C-alpha positions as CSV (number, residue, x, y, z in Angstrom):
1,M,0.0,-0.1,-0.1
2,T,1.2,3.7,-0.8
3,V,2.1,5.7,1.8
4,L,1.4,9.2,2.2
5,T,2.4,12.2,3.1
6,F,2.7,16.1,3.0
7,K,6.0,18.1,2.4
8,G,8.0,19.7,5.7
9,G,7.2,18.2,9.1
10,I,9.8,17.0,11.5
11,H,10.3,13.0,13.2
12,P,10.4,13.7,17.0
13,K,10.5,10.6,19.0
14,Y,7.6,9.1,19.5
15,N,7.6,7.4,22.9
16,K,4.2,5.6,22.6
17,D,5.3,1.7,23.5
18,N,4.0,2.5,27.4
19,T,0.9,2.6,26.4
20,A,-0.1,1.6,22.6
21,S,-1.0,-1.7,24.1
22,K,-3.0,-1.0,26.8
23,P,-6.6,-1.1,26.8
24,I,-8.7,1.3,27.3
25,T,-9.7,0.7,31.1
26,S,-12.7,2.9,32.9
27,L,-12.1,5.2,35.8
28,A,-14.0,5.6,38.8
29,A,-15.4,9.2,39.1
30,P,-14.6,10.8,42.1
31,K,-16.4,12.2,44.9
32,E,-16.1,16.0,43.4
33,I,-16.8,16.7,39.8
34,V,-15.4,20.1,38.3
35,I,-17.0,20.3,35.4
36,P,-16.1,23.4,32.7
37,L,-19.0,25.5,31.0
38,S,-16.0,26.2,28.4
39,Q,-14.5,23.2,26.9
40,H,-15.0,24.5,23.3
41,I,-14.2,27.1,20.9
42,G,-16.3,29.5,20.9
43,A,-19.0,31.2,23.5
44,P,-19.0,29.6,26.5
45,A,-22.0,27.5,28.0
46,R,-24.6,29.5,30.5
47,A,-25.0,27.5,33.7
48,C,-29.0,26.3,33.8
49,V,-28.2,25.0,37.4
50,E,-27.8,26.5,40.5
51,K,-26.3,25.5,44.1
52,G,-28.4,23.1,45.3
53,D,-30.0,21.3,42.6
54,A,-30.1,17.7,41.8
55,V,-29.0,16.7,38.8
56,K,-28.3,13.2,36.6
57,R,-25.6,11.7,34.5
58,G,-26.3,13.2,31.2
59,Q,-28.7,16.3,32.2
60,V,-27.8,19.3,30.4
61,I,-26.1,22.1,33.1
62,G,-25.1,24.3,30.4
63,E,-26.9,25.8,27.8
64,P,-25.3,27.1,24.7
65,G,-24.1,30.6,24.6
66,G,-24.4,30.8,21.1
67,F,-24.3,29.3,17.1
68,V,-20.8,28.7,18.4
69,S,-21.0,26.8,21.5
70,V,-22.2,23.8,23.1
71,P,-24.2,22.6,25.7
72,I,-22.4,21.2,28.7
73,H,-23.6,18.0,30.5
74,S,-23.2,16.7,34.0
75,S,-20.8,13.7,33.9
76,V,-22.8,12.4,37.3
77,S,-25.7,12.4,39.5
78,G,-25.5,13.9,42.6
79,E,-25.6,17.7,43.9
80,V,-24.6,21.3,42.6
81,K,-22.1,22.0,45.3
82,A,-21.5,25.7,43.9
83,V,-21.2,27.0,39.8
84,E,-18.2,29.3,40.7
85,P,-14.7,30.1,38.9
86,R,-12.1,27.2,39.1
87,L,-8.6,26.9,37.6
88,G,-9.1,25.2,33.9
89,A,-6.1,23.9,31.8
90,M,-5.1,27.4,30.3
91,G,-3.9,28.4,33.3
92,V,-6.8,30.9,34.3
93,A,-9.6,30.9,36.3
94,V,-12.9,30.0,34.1
95,P,-16.7,29.2,35.0
96,C,-17.7,25.9,36.4
97,V,-20.0,23.6,37.9
98,V,-19.0,21.7,41.0
99,I,-21.0,18.4,41.3
100,E,-20.8,16.3,44.7
101,N,-21.2,13.0,43.2
102,D,-23.5,10.7,45.1
103,E,-22.4,7.5,43.5
104,Q,-25.8,6.5,42.2
105,N,-25.2,6.8,38.5
106,E,-28.7,7.6,37.9
107,A,-28.7,9.0,33.9
108,V,-31.2,10.8,32.1
109,E,-33.3,8.7,29.6
110,F,-31.0,9.1,26.2
111,E,-33.0,9.1,23.3
112,R,-32.1,6.2,20.8
113,L,-32.5,6.3,17.0
114,A,-33.8,3.6,15.9
115,D,-32.2,4.0,12.4
116,W,-30.6,6.8,11.7
117,K,-30.5,6.2,7.7
118,K,-34.3,7.1,8.1
119,V,-33.8,10.6,9.1
120,S,-33.0,14.0,7.9
121,P,-29.5,15.2,7.8
122,D,-30.5,18.0,10.1
123,T,-32.1,15.9,12.6
124,L,-28.9,14.1,13.0
125,K,-27.3,17.3,13.5
126,D,-29.4,18.6,16.0
127,K,-28.7,15.1,17.6
128,I,-25.0,15.8,17.6
129,N,-25.6,19.5,18.6
130,A,-27.5,18.3,21.7
131,A,-24.9,15.9,23.1
132,G,-22.4,19.1,22.8
133,I,-19.9,17.2,20.4
134,V,-16.4,18.8,20.2
135,G,-13.6,18.2,17.8
136,M,-11.9,15.8,20.4
137,G,-8.6,15.8,18.7
138,G,-7.7,18.9,20.8
139,A,-9.2,21.6,18.7
140,T,-12.6,21.4,20.6
141,F,-14.2,23.0,17.4
142,P,-18.2,22.5,17.8
143,T,-19.1,19.8,15.4
144,H,-22.3,20.3,14.7
145,V,-21.1,24.1,13.0
146,K,-18.1,22.0,11.0
147,L,-20.9,20.3,9.9
148,S,-23.1,23.5,8.8
149,P,-20.7,24.6,5.7
150,P,-22.3,27.2,3.2
151,N,-24.4,26.1,0.8
152,N,-21.8,27.4,-1.8
153,K,-19.1,24.9,-0.3
154,P,-20.4,21.7,-1.2
155,I,-18.4,18.7,0.6
156,D,-17.4,16.0,-1.0
157,T,-14.8,13.9,1.0
158,V,-14.8,13.3,4.8
159,I,-11.3,12.6,6.2
160,L,-11.0,10.9,9.9
161,N,-8.0,11.8,11.3
162,G,-6.3,8.7,12.6
163,A,-2.7,9.7,12.6
164,E,-2.3,10.7,16.4
165,C,1.1,11.9,15.3
166,E,1.6,13.3,18.6
167,P,4.4,11.5,20.9
168,Y,3.1,9.6,23.5
169,L,-0.5,9.6,23.1
170,T,-2.6,6.5,21.9
171,A,-5.9,7.4,22.7
172,D,-7.3,7.4,19.6
173,H,-5.1,4.2,18.6
174,R,-6.9,2.2,21.2
175,V,-10.4,3.8,20.1
176,M,-9.6,2.7,17.0
177,L,-8.9,-0.7,17.8
178,E,-11.8,-1.3,20.5
179,H,-14.6,0.5,18.6
180,A,-13.6,0.2,15.0
181,E,-17.1,-0.6,13.8
182,H,-18.5,2.4,15.7
183,V,-15.8,4.7,14.3
184,V,-16.4,3.6,10.8
185,E,-20.6,4.3,11.8
186,G,-19.6,7.8,13.0
187,L,-18.0,8.6,9.6
188,Q,-20.7,7.2,8.0
189,I,-23.5,9.5,9.7
190,I,-21.0,12.8,9.2
191,Q,-21.1,11.9,5.4
192,K,-24.8,11.4,5.4
193,I,-25.0,15.2,7.3
194,L,-23.1,16.6,4.5
195,N,-24.1,14.6,1.5
196,A,-20.6,13.3,1.1
197,K,-19.6,10.8,-1.5
198,T,-16.2,10.1,-0.1
199,G,-15.3,9.1,3.1
200,I,-11.5,8.1,4.3
201,I,-9.8,7.5,6.8
202,G,-6.3,8.2,7.1
203,I,-3.9,6.6,9.8
204,E,0.4,6.2,9.9
205,E,2.1,3.1,9.2
206,N,3.2,2.7,13.1
207,K,-0.2,1.3,13.9
208,P,-0.3,-1.7,11.9
209,D,-3.1,-3.3,14.0
210,A,-5.5,0.4,13.6
211,V,-5.0,-0.3,10.3
212,S,-6.5,-3.6,9.9
213,A,-8.9,-3.2,12.4
214,M,-10.3,-0.3,10.5
215,E,-10.0,-2.2,7.0
216,K,-12.0,-5.0,8.1
217,A,-14.8,-2.7,10.1
218,C,-14.6,-0.8,6.7
219,E,-15.5,-4.1,5.0
220,G,-18.9,-3.9,2.8
221,T,-18.4,-0.2,2.7
222,D,-16.9,2.8,0.0
223,I,-15.1,3.9,2.6
224,K,-11.0,3.7,2.2
225,V,-8.4,3.2,4.6
226,V,-4.8,4.9,3.9
227,R,-1.6,4.7,5.4
228,L,0.4,7.6,6.4
229,E,4.2,7.9,7.0
230,I,5.4,9.1,10.1
231,K,5.8,12.5,10.4
232,Y,4.6,15.3,12.5
233,P,2.3,16.9,12.0
234,Q,0.3,14.4,9.7
235,G,-2.8,14.9,11.8
236,G,-3.0,18.7,11.0
237,E,-6.0,18.9,8.3
238,K,-4.2,20.5,6.1
239,Q,-1.3,18.4,6.2
240,L,-4.0,15.5,6.4
241,I,-5.7,17.0,3.2
242,D,-2.5,17.6,1.0
243,A,-1.2,14.0,1.9
244,V,-4.5,12.2,1.0
245,L,-6.1,14.3,-1.7
246,K,-3.2,16.2,-2.9
247,K,-5.2,19.4,-2.3
248,E,-3.8,22.9,-0.9
249,V,-5.8,24.6,1.1
250,P,-5.7,28.3,0.5
251,S,-4.3,30.5,2.5
252,G,-6.6,32.0,5.4
253,G,-9.2,29.6,3.9
254,L,-10.5,26.1,5.7
255,P,-10.7,22.6,4.2
256,M,-14.6,23.0,3.0
257,D,-12.9,25.8,0.4
258,V,-11.8,22.6,-1.3
259,G,-15.0,20.5,-0.5
260,V,-13.5,18.5,2.7
261,V,-14.3,17.7,6.2
262,V,-11.9,16.6,8.4
263,Q,-12.8,14.8,11.6
264,N,-11.0,13.1,14.5
265,V,-11.5,9.3,14.7
266,G,-12.7,10.2,18.2
267,T,-15.3,12.4,17.5
268,A,-16.8,10.1,14.8
269,K,-17.1,7.6,17.6
270,A,-19.0,10.3,19.9
271,V,-21.1,11.1,17.0
272,R,-21.8,7.5,16.3
273,D,-23.1,7.7,20.4
274,A,-24.8,10.4,20.2
275,V,-27.0,9.6,17.6
276,V,-27.4,6.1,17.9
277,D,-27.5,5.4,21.6
278,G,-28.3,9.1,22.6
279,I,-25.4,9.6,25.1
280,P,-24.0,13.2,25.3
281,L,-20.1,13.4,25.2
282,I,-19.6,13.4,29.3
283,E,-16.3,11.2,29.3
284,R,-13.2,10.8,26.9
285,V,-10.2,8.4,26.6
286,V,-7.1,10.1,28.4
287,T,-3.9,8.2,27.9
288,V,-1.8,9.2,31.2
289,T,1.8,8.2,30.7
290,G,5.4,9.8,31.2
291,S,8.4,9.2,33.1
292,A,7.0,10.2,36.3
293,V,4.0,7.9,36.0
294,A,4.2,4.8,37.6
295,K,1.1,2.7,36.1
296,P,0.5,4.7,32.7
297,G,-2.1,3.5,30.2
298,N,-5.3,4.6,28.2
299,F,-8.3,5.6,30.8
300,M,-12.1,6.0,30.0
301,V,-12.4,9.1,32.3
302,S,-15.4,11.3,33.1
303,I,-15.1,14.9,32.2
304,G,-15.0,17.3,35.3
305,T,-12.4,15.1,36.8
306,P,-9.5,16.5,38.2
307,V,-6.2,15.3,36.6
308,S,-5.0,15.0,40.3
309,V,-7.4,12.3,41.3
310,V,-6.3,10.5,37.5
311,L,-2.6,11.2,38.5
312,E,-3.2,9.3,42.5
313,H,-4.9,6.7,40.4
314,C,-1.8,6.2,38.0
315,E,0.3,6.4,41.3
316,V,2.4,9.9,40.1
317,D,4.1,11.3,43.0
318,L,3.8,15.0,42.1
319,E,6.7,15.9,44.4
320,K,9.1,14.6,42.2
321,A,7.9,15.4,39.0
322,G,9.3,18.3,36.8
323,K,6.7,19.0,34.1
324,L,2.4,18.2,33.7
325,I,1.5,18.7,30.2
326,L,-2.1,18.6,29.2
327,G,-2.2,17.1,25.7
328,G,0.9,16.1,23.7
329,P,4.3,17.3,24.2
330,M,4.1,19.4,21.1
331,M,0.5,21.3,21.2
332,G,-0.1,21.0,24.9
333,F,-0.2,22.9,27.5
334,A,2.1,23.0,30.2
335,Q,0.4,23.1,33.8
336,Y,2.0,24.6,37.0
337,S,-1.1,23.2,39.1
338,A,-2.7,19.5,38.8
339,E,-6.1,20.9,39.9
340,P,-7.9,21.6,36.3
341,P,-10.3,19.1,35.7
342,V,-10.3,16.7,32.1
343,A,-12.2,18.3,29.8
344,K,-13.7,17.0,26.2
345,G,-10.6,18.2,24.4
346,T,-8.1,16.6,27.1
347,S,-6.7,13.9,25.2
348,G,-3.6,13.2,26.8
349,I,-1.7,13.7,30.7
350,L,1.9,13.6,30.8
351,V,4.2,13.7,33.6
352,F,8.0,13.7,33.7
353,E,10.6,13.1,36.1
354,E,12.4,16.4,36.9
355,K,15.5,14.5,35.3
356,D,14.3,14.7,31.9
357,V,13.1,18.7,31.8
358,E,15.5,20.5,30.1
359,V,15.6,24.1,31.0
360,T,16.6,25.8,27.7
361,H,18.4,29.4,27.4
362,P,17.8,30.8,23.7
363,L,20.7,32.0,21.9
364,P,20.8,34.2,19.0
365,C,19.3,32.9,15.9
366,I,21.9,31.5,13.1
367,R,19.5,31.9,10.1
368,C,20.0,28.0,9.6
369,G,16.7,27.7,7.7
370,R,16.1,24.9,9.5
371,C,12.5,26.2,10.5
372,L,11.9,27.2,7.2
373,D,12.2,23.2,5.9
374,A,10.3,21.7,9.5
375,C,7.4,23.9,8.9
376,P,4.5,22.4,7.3
377,M,2.7,25.8,6.1
378,R,5.6,26.7,4.3
379,L,6.3,29.8,6.8
380,V,9.5,31.4,7.7
381,P,9.3,31.0,11.7
382,A,12.4,32.9,12.4
383,D,10.9,35.9,10.5
384,I,7.7,36.3,11.7
385,A,9.0,35.6,15.0
386,A,11.7,38.3,14.7
387,Y,9.0,40.7,14.0
388,S,7.1,39.8,17.3
389,D,10.3,41.0,19.0
390,K,10.1,43.9,17.5
391,R,6.0,44.6,17.8
392,M,6.0,44.9,14.0
393,Y,2.8,43.2,14.1
394,D,1.6,44.3,10.5
395,K,5.1,42.6,9.4
396,A,4.1,39.3,11.0
397,D,0.9,39.7,9.4
398,A,2.0,39.9,6.0
399,N,4.4,36.9,6.5
400,D,1.3,34.9,7.2
401,A,1.6,34.6,10.5
402,L,-2.2,33.5,11.1
403,D,-1.3,30.5,9.0
404,C,0.7,29.3,11.6
405,M,-0.8,26.1,13.0
406,E,1.3,26.2,16.5
407,C,2.2,22.9,15.8
408,G,6.0,23.1,17.1
409,S,7.3,21.6,14.7
410,C,9.9,25.2,14.1
411,A,10.8,25.3,17.9
412,H,11.6,21.4,17.8
413,Q,14.5,21.9,15.1
414,C,15.9,25.0,16.1
415,P,19.0,24.6,17.2
416,S,19.3,28.2,19.1
417,Q,16.7,26.4,21.5
418,I,14.3,29.9,20.4
419,P,10.5,29.8,21.8
420,L,9.5,30.6,18.3
421,V,5.8,29.0,18.7
422,Q,5.4,31.8,21.7
423,K,6.6,34.4,19.8
424,I,4.5,33.7,16.5
425,R,1.4,33.6,19.3
426,L,1.7,36.7,20.7
427,A,2.0,38.3,17.0
428,K,-1.3,35.9,16.3
429,S,-3.3,37.7,19.1
430,E,-2.1,40.9,18.7
431,I,-3.0,40.6,15.0
432,L,-6.2,39.5,15.4
433,A,-6.9,42.4,18.6
434,A,-5.9,44.8,16.3
435,K,-8.4,43.3,13.6
436,R,-11.1,43.3,15.3
437,K,-10.8,46.8,16.8
438,K,-10.7,47.8,13.0
439,G,-13.9,46.2,13.2
C-alpha cells in the first residue's frame, strides 16, 4: 500500500510503547466533579443549574451561549455544590459547575435512534449539537458548526484523522482498535449529513493493528483506509488533506474551501454514540504516561475529573515531578497545578521526572533555515518571531503569521532553542486584536 505524506514536518521520538498495547480501562468518577462551562472554541455555555440542585448523569447543566457553542452535561449524578470559577487548563479561572457525586450513577433517559439512515441530515445534526460534541483531537471546535458548511461550499470528501502524530498519545489508537465499527458508523453518519460521497480514514503506518482493524470494519462499504508516513504533524487538517488528496487549502482558508471536512476518529465515535444511543459527550479516553507515571495507560475518564485524581490512580508522585502537560508534548500546555479538570479536549496527561526536563536558554538566531524546512505551512518562522519581538505585528501579518498552526515543528528543530511558537502566538493574538478593533 502506498504511504502518503506532505512536505515539511519533523520526526520526533514517538515514545508510544508504554501505552499503545494497554486497553482502555474505566476510571471511577471521584466524589467531586468540576465541569467547566467553556470546553470548546466559541461562546461559553451558560449555567442552567444552581447550588443545591439535584442532577442526573447526562443532564444539561450548561446551555449553549450562541451558534458557535455547545451544551454541557453532567457526567455524574449528585448535587450541585457551587457554580463558581475554578482553575482551567489554560492557567486561568473559568466558570465551572461543581457537583458532589452521589455515586448512584442515576442517568437521564437517553433518546436512542432506531435507524439513523431514515432521518434527515438536520435531525442528525441536531442530535450531535444536543450531545455537546466538539473536536476531540484537541481543537474542540463545535462539531455541528463544522457540519454546517454554507450552500456554496459543497463537501464531497470526509477524512477521519487517525494519524495521532503527537508523541506519547495512544488514545485514538486504542479507540480504533476497540471501537472500529463505531468509528466507521460515525463516519457514515457524518457523510450523510454532508452528502459526501467519499469517506477516507488516514492512519500512520506505525499502527498496523489499527489499520487492520479499520479495514475490517470498512468491509462492505465504500470507505477507504490509507496509510500515512510516520511524521509530525501528519494529523493537521491541511497536512492530511495534502497527503491524502493532494489538494492545498488556500492561505486563510478552511478545508471546506476544497470540498473537504476533517474529523478526529474519537469525534466520529462520539457522533455515533450521540446519534444511535443518545449519549452526550460526558467522558473521553485519556492517555496518561511519562517518566514520572508508575502505572501508565489509556483511561475512560468522566469529564470534570480533576487531573490530580487521575494521577493518583496512576501512582504519580507530584512532589518529584518536573513537568505536567495536558495534551501532547508538541501542542499541549504545561501546567503549574494538577487542579484543572479533564475536559472534552483532554487527549493526554503527561508527567515527567525532573531529570527529563531540560531548561533551555535561547541563543541568537543563526539563520540556518531549519525552521523553514520543518514548517508544514511553508512559512518562515524565524522572520515572524523576529517581527513579534520588535512588535512589528503588521509585518508579521504580511508574512502570514495567522496561517501558523502552532504545531511546534520549528521550535523542535531550532538549534538556538528559540521559543518560536510562543513568539508567533503573541503576534497572532495582537494581529487578531487589531483586526477586531478595526471591525
